[in-house]
Phi, psi and omega in degrees: 000135181265136177234133173283142181243145174230114182053049178062028179227132181289147178299319179303323179294318181294317179296317179300320179296316181295316179296317179300320178297315181294319179297316178300320178295316180296319179299318178298320179294317185285329183259345183084006180286127183247015181091352178277118183257031183280354177112170182274156175282159181300326182290341185270359178274151183278170178298317179296320178295322177296320178297319179298314179298319180296317178297319180291329175294319182286319182224090184298339182267009183296147178266162178298323179298315179297321179298315179301318178297320184288322185250003174077035178245155176288158178302318180299318180293319178297313180298321178297315180294323177296317177301318179295319179294321177294318180295328180280354179080018181263352186211143177219153178249128178249137178086191184284168181300317182269327185257004184271191180210161181267142175240116177273121184268000000 
């Protein structure tokens, strides 16, 4: 495949960079993400996420399956909410997958 080069850089790379920048800007506009990775505010968590945190405060060794059974969510939905809570800095897992426990921050 032939690539035109400008200053030892392929044109495709330059176009990709420009498109990537614009996509990143649009994602930030649509989600409200401003590059600050300090976590979500308490007001931005959902009712289900609050229930998950409450269960984890009460029983730190609880499994995602048990949480789903208690609040009526699928395992996949519980795991998705846990990932969001961890990304927001509101939740951490200590120890191994089976022998560990949840820490609500």
